[in-house]
C-alpha positions as CSV (number, residue, x, y, z in Angstrom):
1,M,37.5,-7.4,27.1
2,N,38.1,-10.8,25.6
3,Y,38.3,-11.8,22.0
4,T,38.0,-14.8,19.8
5,Y,39.9,-14.3,16.7
6,I,40.9,-15.9,13.3
7,V,44.3,-15.1,11.6
8,K,45.2,-16.2,8.1
9,C,48.8,-17.7,7.9
10,K,51.3,-17.2,5.3
11,D,50.5,-20.7,3.8
12,D,46.8,-19.6,3.6
13,T,45.5,-21.7,6.5
14,L,43.4,-20.2,9.3
15,Y,44.1,-20.3,12.9
16,T,41.5,-19.6,15.6
17,G,42.3,-18.6,19.2
18,W,41.2,-16.4,22.0
19,T,43.0,-13.6,24.0
20,N,42.4,-10.6,26.2
21,D,44.6,-8.4,24.2
22,L,44.2,-8.7,20.4
23,E,47.0,-6.5,19.2
24,K,49.5,-8.0,21.6
25,R,48.5,-11.5,20.6
26,V,48.7,-10.9,16.8
27,N,52.1,-9.4,17.4
28,A,53.2,-12.4,19.5
29,H,52.1,-14.8,16.4
30,N,54.3,-12.7,14.1
31,D,57.2,-12.7,16.6
32,G,57.1,-16.6,16.7
33,K,56.1,-16.4,20.3
34,G,52.4,-17.2,19.7
35,A,50.9,-20.8,19.2
36,K,53.2,-23.6,18.0
37,Y,51.0,-23.8,14.9
38,T,51.7,-20.4,13.7
39,K,55.4,-20.4,14.4
40,S,56.4,-21.8,11.0
41,R,53.4,-20.1,9.2
42,K,54.2,-16.3,9.9
43,P,53.5,-13.8,9.1
44,V,49.8,-13.9,10.0
45,A,47.1,-11.3,9.3
46,L,44.0,-10.8,11.5
47,V,40.9,-11.5,9.5
48,Y,38.2,-11.8,11.9
49,Y,37.4,-11.2,15.6
50,E,34.5,-11.1,18.0
51,A,34.5,-9.3,21.4
52,F,33.2,-10.9,24.7
53,Q,32.8,-9.6,28.3
54,T,34.2,-13.0,29.8
55,K,37.1,-15.4,29.1
56,E,34.6,-18.2,29.2
57,E,32.5,-16.7,26.4
58,A,35.5,-16.2,24.3
59,M,36.8,-19.7,24.9
60,S,33.5,-21.2,24.0
61,R,33.2,-19.3,20.8
62,E,36.8,-20.4,19.9
63,Y,35.7,-24.1,20.4
64,H,32.7,-23.5,18.1
65,I,34.7,-21.8,15.4
66,K,37.3,-24.5,15.5
67,R,34.6,-27.2,14.8
68,M,33.6,-25.3,11.7
69,S,34.6,-26.3,8.2
70,R,37.0,-24.0,6.3
71,K,34.0,-23.0,4.0
72,E,32.0,-22.0,7.1
73,K,35.0,-20.0,8.5
74,E,35.3,-18.2,5.2
75,R,31.7,-17.3,5.2
76,L,31.9,-16.1,8.8
77,I,35.0,-13.9,7.9
78,S,33.1,-12.5,4.9
79,G,30.2,-11.5,7.1
80,D,27.8,-13.9,5.5
81,A,24.5,-13.5,7.6
82,A,23.6,-17.3,6.9
83,A,26.9,-18.3,8.4
84,L,26.4,-16.2,11.4
85,A,22.9,-17.7,11.9
86,A,24.2,-21.2,11.6
87,S,27.1,-20.6,14.1
88,G,24.5,-19.6,16.7
89,E,25.8,-16.1,16.8
90,K,23.5,-13.1,17.4
91,Q,23.1,-10.8,14.4
92,E,22.9,-7.1,15.1
């Protein structure tokens, strides 16, 4: 399984990434071995994720989320159906 995820950093910023091992990746961010961006902003907390069958799907979703405004990301995190629809994600 592949995942697109959002973590909230200590300074209240949001970081979006993708991985094939969600728990390991969040731990890597908190150990200072994740992204350069999160090294000085740890600890981070996982606030959102989506699961995908392929790496390409997860990477594509990461790209789309990174292009969202902070307000759009916050609506996505909160589960706002309108934000999901606007992002092109299927609602279940």
